C-alpha positions in Angstrom: 16.5 22.6 -0.3 14.2 19.5 0.1 16.1 16.3 0.0 14.1 13.3 -0.9 15.2 9.7 -0.6 13.7 7.4 -3.2 12.8 4.1 -1.7 10.5 1.1 -2.1 7.4 1.0 0.0 5.3 -2.0 1.1 1.5 -1.3 1.2 -0.9 -3.4 3.3 -4.7 -3.7 3.3 -5.4 -5.5 6.6 -8.6 -7.5 7.1 -9.8 -10.1 9.5 -9.5 -13.0 7.0 -7.0 -11.7 4.4 -4.3 -9.2 4.0 -3.6 -7.6 0.6 0.0 -6.6 -0.1 1.4 -4.1 -2.6 4.8 -2.8 -3.5 6.0 0.4 -5.0 8.6 0.6 -7.7 12.2 1.3 -6.4 11.7 5.0 -6.8 8.5 5.1 -4.7 6.3 6.5 -7.5 4.0 3.7 -8.6 2.2 0.9 -6.6 1.7 -2.6 -7.8 -0.5 -5.4 -6.3 1.8 -8.1 -5.0 -0.1 -10.9 -3.1 -3.0 -11.8 -0.9 -2.2 -13.5 2.3 -4.8 -15.7 4.1 -4.7 -14.9 7.8 -4.9 -17.8 10.2 -3.5 -15.3 12.7 -2.0 -11.8 12.7 1.4 -13.3 13.4 1.2 -15.4 10.2 0.5 -12.2 8.2 3.4 -10.4 9.9 5.8 -13.3 9.1 4.9 -13.3 5.4 5.0 -9.5 5.2 8.5 -9.7 6.8 9.6 -12.1 4.1 8.2 -9.9 1.3 9.8 -6.7 2.8 13.2 -8.5 3.2 13.1 -10.0 -0.3 12.1 -6.8 -2.1 14.1 -4.3 0.0 11.0 -2.4 1.2 12.1 0.4 3.6 8.8 1.8 4.8 5.3 0.5 5.4 1.9 2.0 4.5 -1.1 0.4 6.1 -4.7 1.2 5.2 -6.7 2.8 8.0 -10.5 2.2 7.7 -11.9 5.4 9.1 -15.7 6.0 9.1 -17.4 8.2 6.5 -17.2 11.0 9.1 -13.5 10.5 9.5 -13.9 9.0 12.9 -12.2 5.9 14.4 -14.1 2.7 14.1 -13.6 -0.8 15.6 -11.9 -1.8 12.4 -9.6 1.2 12.4 -8.6 0.4 16.0 -7.8 -3.2 14.9 -5.8 -1.9 11.9 -3.8 0.5 14.2 -2.9 -2.4 16.6 -1.9 -4.6 13.6 0.1 -1.7 12.0 2.0 -1.2 15.2 2.8 -4.9 15.6 3.9 -5.0 12.0 6.2 -1.9 12.3 7.8 -3.3 15.4 8.3 -6.8 13.9 9.8 -5.4 10.7 11.6 -2.5 12.4 10.5 -0.2 9.6 8.8 3.2 9.7 5.0 3.1 9.2 2.5 5.4 7.7 -1.3 5.1 8.1 -3.4 6.0 5.0 -7.2 6.5 5.0 -8.5 3.6 2.9 -12.1 4.9 2.5 -13.9 3.3 -0.5 -10.8 1.3 -1.7 -12.5 -2.0 -1.4 -15.6 -0.7 -3.2 -13.4 0.7 -6.0 -11.7 -2.6 -6.5 -15.0 -4.5 -6.4 -16.4 -2.2 -9.1 -13.4 -3.1 -11.2 -14.0 -6.8 -10.7 -10.5 -7.8 -9.6 -11.5 -11.2 -8.2 -8.8 -13.1 -6.3 -6.4 -10.2 -6.2 -8.9 -7.7 -4.9 -7.2 -7.3 -1.5 -3.8 -6.8 -3.2 -5.4 -4.3 -5.6 -6.9 -2.4 -2.6 -3.4 -2.4 -1.0 -2.1 -0.9 -4.2 -4.7 1.8 -4.2 -3.9 2.7 -0.6 -0.2 2.7 -1.3 -0.7 4.8 -4.5 -2.7 7.3 -2.6 0.1 7.7 0.0 2.8 7.9 -2.7 0.9 10.5 -4.7 0.4 12.8 -1.7 4.0 12.3 -0.6 5.5 13.0 -4.0 3.2 15.9 -4.6 4.3 17.5 -1.3 7.9 16.9 -2.4 7.4 18.3 -5.9 8.0 14.9 -7.6 5.9 14.0 -10.6 5.2 10.5 -12.0 7.1 9.9 -15.1 4.9 10.2 -18.2 4.1 6.8 -19.7 5.6 6.2 -23.1 2.8 5.4 -25.6 3.0 1.9 -26.9 0.0 1.8 -29.2 1.8 3.5 -32.2 0.0 6.8 -31.8 2.6 8.6 -29.9 6.2 9.3 -30.7 9.3 9.2 -28.7 11.4 12.3 -29.5 
């Protein structure tokens, strides 16, 4: 029997200038954009991520990994791996790397403006959660219609 612990996840879209942060719901099913952190240094981003993780009770990290179109490592993916390792060590939390291919372009096409990095972090985190939950046989709860067309029975 597969035992699944439901928990809150912190998602990160790491960049040279900014870092997007997202959080899952407490059950680890749905990701929400949280904040964009301007990075004066990697340590500043780590300190803010630590505060968010502590304040929200996040128990695991998911960091976007910018692989090339061919799935190969790039200079950016190597930077993201180094940052992810520092973040995991500083927060003392398990870390998962998630391919973030096209997330920035998806968010840009949606026109998310100031929160685009946080929205990208939410897409990365949601991708991880969907795969994890699918493998564990967990489905997202259906949304309850709020437009008057559906019924709750």
